[in-house]
GUSEMI-928280 format. One line per field, with one value per residue (C-alpha): residue in three letters; x, y, z. Coordinates in Angstrom, 1 decimal. Layout:
! GUSEMI-928280
residuo (ALA,...)
x (X,...)
y (Y,...)
z (Z,...)
END
This chain:
! GUSEMI-928280
residuo (MET,PRO,GLN,ALA,GLY,LEU,GLY,PRO,PHE,SER,LEU,ASN,PRO,GLN,ALA,PRO,SER,ARG,ILE,LEU,ARG,SER,SER,TYR,ALA,GLY,VAL,LEU,LEU,ILE,GLY,ASP,ARG,PRO,LEU,ARG,LEU,THR,TYR,VAL,LEU,ASP,PRO,ALA,THR,GLY,CYS,PRO,VAL,VAL,PRO,LEU,ALA,ALA,ASP,GLY,PRO,GLU,ALA,PRO,SER,ASP,ASP,GLU,ALA,GLN,SER,LEU,VAL,LEU,CYS,ILE,PRO,ASP,ASP,GLY,ASP,GLY,SER,LEU,GLN,MET,LEU,CYS,SER,ALA,ALA,ASP,ILE,ASP,PRO,HIS,THR,HIS,GLU,ALA,ALA,ASP,ARG,HIS,LEU,ILE,TYR,HIS,GLY,PRO,ALA,ARG,GLN,ARG,ARG,TRP,VAL,LEU,LEU,ARG,VAL,GLU,SER,ALA,ARG,VAL,ASN,ASN,LYS,VAL,PHE,ASP,PRO,ALA,LEU,VAL,ILE,ALA,PRO,ASN,PRO,LEU,ARG,ARG,ALA,GLU,PRO,ALA,LEU,CYS,LYS,ARG,ALA,ASN,ALA,ARG,LYS,ASP,HIS,LEU,ALA,ALA,LEU,SER,ARG,ALA,ARG,GLY,GLY,PRO,SER,GLU,ASP,ARG,PRO,VAL,MET,VAL,GLY,ILE,ASP,PRO,ALA,GLY,MET,ASP,VAL,ARG,THR,ARG,PHE,GLY,ILE,LEU,ARG,ILE,ASP,PHE,ASP,ARG,HIS,ALA,THR,ASN,GLN,ALA,ASP,ALA,GLU,GLN,ILE,LEU,ASP,ALA,LEU,LEU,ASP,HIS,PRO,GLN,PRO,PRO,THR,THR,PRO,THR,PRO,PRO)
x (10.2,6.7,3.5,3.5,7.6,9.0,12.1,12.7,10.3,7.7,4.3,2.8,0.7,1.9,5.6,7.4,9.1,5.3,4.4,7.8,7.0,2.9,3.1,6.4,5.2,5.7,6.3,10.3,10.4,13.4,14.0,10.4,9.5,7.3,8.0,5.5,7.5,8.2,10.7,12.2,14.4,18.0,18.0,21.8,21.3,17.3,17.8,15.2,16.4,15.0,15.3,15.6,16.3,19.8,19.0,16.5,13.9,13.2,17.0,18.4,21.2,24.4,23.5,19.8,20.6,22.1,18.8,15.9,12.7,11.0,7.1,5.1,2.4,2.6,3.5,0.1,-0.4,0.4,2.8,6.5,8.7,12.5,15.5,17.7,20.8,21.5,24.2,24.5,24.7,25.2,21.9,24.1,25.9,23.8,20.6,18.4,17.4,16.9,14.5,12.5,12.1,10.6,8.4,7.4,8.4,10.6,11.7,12.2,15.0,18.4,20.3,19.8,20.2,20.4,18.6,20.5,18.1,19.4,16.4,12.5,9.5,5.4,4.0,6.1,7.6,11.3,12.8,15.9,17.0,17.8,14.1,13.0,15.7,18.0,19.3,16.7,17.4,15.7,17.5,19.3,16.4,14.1,14.3,13.5,10.5,9.1,9.4,7.6,4.6,4.6,4.1,0.8,-0.8,-4.6,-4.1,-1.7,-4.7,-7.4,-4.7,-4.5,-8.2,-8.5,-6.1,-7.9,-6.0,-7.9,-10.1,-9.4,-5.5,-2.7,-0.7,3.1,5.2,8.1,9.5,9.5,11.0,10.3,7.1,5.8,5.7,5.3,2.7,3.0,-0.7,-1.9,-2.5,0.5,2.4,0.3,1.5,0.4,1.5,2.0,0.9,4.6,8.1,9.8,12.5,14.4,13.6,11.7,9.8,8.8,8.0,5.6,4.2,3.7,2.0,-0.5,-1.6,-1.9,-3.8,-6.4,-6.5,-8.0,-8.8,-6.1,-7.0,-7.5,-4.1,-4.4,-4.0,-0.5)
y (33.4,31.5,32.2,29.1,29.3,30.0,32.7,36.0,37.9,35.2,36.0,33.0,34.5,31.3,31.6,32.9,35.9,37.3,36.6,38.6,41.8,41.4,44.3,44.7,44.1,40.9,39.3,38.4,35.8,36.4,33.3,32.7,36.3,37.6,41.2,42.9,44.9,46.5,46.0,46.8,44.8,45.8,46.8,45.4,41.9,41.6,41.0,42.1,45.1,46.0,48.3,46.6,47.6,48.2,47.5,46.8,43.4,43.7,43.6,40.3,38.9,37.9,34.7,35.1,37.6,34.6,32.6,34.7,33.9,36.3,35.5,37.2,38.4,37.0,33.7,31.8,28.9,29.5,32.3,32.5,31.6,32.4,31.5,34.3,35.7,39.3,41.7,45.3,48.0,51.4,53.8,56.8,55.0,52.2,52.9,50.7,52.5,55.5,53.2,52.0,56.1,56.5,53.2,53.5,56.8,57.5,54.4,54.8,51.6,52.5,49.3,48.4,45.1,43.6,39.8,37.2,34.4,31.0,29.1,29.4,27.7,27.7,25.4,22.5,23.2,24.3,26.7,27.7,31.2,31.8,31.5,34.1,36.5,38.4,41.8,44.1,44.2,47.7,49.2,52.0,52.9,52.9,56.7,57.8,55.4,56.4,60.1,59.2,57.6,60.1,62.8,61.5,62.0,61.4,58.5,57.0,57.8,56.0,53.1,52.9,53.0,50.1,47.9,48.1,51.4,54.2,56.8,60.1,59.5,61.0,57.9,57.9,55.4,54.6,51.1,49.1,45.8,43.1,41.8,45.0,48.4,49.6,52.5,54.3,55.0,56.3,52.9,51.4,49.7,48.6,46.4,46.5,43.3,43.2,40.9,40.5,40.8,44.4,43.3,46.9,50.3,51.0,47.7,49.0,52.5,50.7,48.9,51.8,53.9,51.1,50.9,54.4,55.1,52.2,51.7,48.3,45.9,43.0,40.0,36.9,34.7,31.3,28.4,26.9)
z (-17.4,-18.1,-15.7,-14.1,-13.3,-10.2,-9.9,-8.2,-10.5,-10.9,-12.2,-10.8,-7.7,-5.4,-6.1,-2.8,-4.6,-5.3,-1.6,-0.7,-2.4,-1.8,1.0,2.7,6.3,8.2,11.5,12.9,14.8,17.2,19.1,20.5,20.4,17.5,15.9,13.6,11.3,7.6,5.5,1.9,-0.4,-1.0,-4.8,-5.1,-3.7,-3.3,0.7,2.9,5.3,8.6,11.5,14.6,18.3,19.1,22.7,25.1,25.3,21.6,20.3,19.3,21.0,18.9,18.7,17.8,15.1,13.4,13.4,12.4,10.6,8.4,8.1,5.5,5.8,9.2,11.0,10.1,8.1,3.9,5.0,3.5,6.5,5.3,7.6,7.9,9.4,10.1,8.6,10.3,7.5,7.8,7.2,6.7,3.5,2.8,0.1,1.6,4.7,2.7,0.7,3.6,4.8,1.4,1.5,5.3,6.6,9.4,12.0,15.6,15.5,15.5,13.8,10.6,9.1,5.8,6.3,4.4,3.2,3.8,3.1,1.9,2.4,2.0,4.0,3.9,0.8,0.9,-1.8,-2.9,-2.0,-5.6,-6.6,-3.9,-3.8,-6.5,-7.6,-9.2,-12.9,-13.4,-10.6,-12.2,-14.1,-11.0,-10.3,-13.6,-13.9,-10.6,-11.9,-15.2,-13.3,-10.2,-13.3,-13.9,-10.5,-11.6,-13.5,-11.0,-8.4,-10.7,-11.3,-7.5,-6.9,-9.4,-7.7,-4.1,-2.9,-1.1,-2.5,-2.3,-2.0,-3.7,-4.1,-5.1,-6.9,-4.9,-6.8,-9.6,-10.6,-13.5,-12.0,-10.5,-9.0,-5.5,-4.7,-1.4,-0.3,3.1,4.5,3.4,0.2,-2.5,-4.9,-8.5,-10.2,-13.8,-16.2,-18.2,-17.4,-17.7,-19.4,-19.5,-19.1,-22.6,-21.7,-18.2,-20.1,-22.3,-19.1,-17.2,-19.6,-20.4,-17.0,-16.2,-19.8,-18.8,-15.4,-14.9,-11.7,-12.1,-14.5,-13.0,-13.6,-15.6,-13.3,-13.9)
END
């Protein structure tokens, strides 16, 4: 996939899929009520998974749950806005609930939902959900790849600092996909984008090793 192209693992900084993976935090519009929250992406589908209130004023009604808007990083101009419907998942059996715990820590909310994306837009441009959402091809290799990076704690900390992470931190790599890696820091998730796609586990290992061996600030992307 060329850098200027679009797709669920695009390297184009303006691509909606890149915005989706930028911080794993956003605003969920429930009717006219904005709710600030964190999310993860279900590795099996690529859909966002979020914890919600099961009752009370913050809980969506059944009708509202079928017409939610997830805005990333917020609901301002230039944000990614995705129209979604909510499907309840069992946090005891669905891997995305544990993933949220690893990324963001314990959640106080008791209802877990997968957000099925029906449409996406940035400003006035509409995108097919297939250009934003997709299963993670590195899903099966992810635990081994995270273990590989986390075994090199000092190098990972140096890479995190080079990419804007906090100093004097002990970051932990928590996720990876063909376009980049996710690192948990004291202040949240730091996204480290790749300069090229990781096409398989061996390719991802090479990219990780190169980043850890020579921590550098992000390169300036070539305009499309």
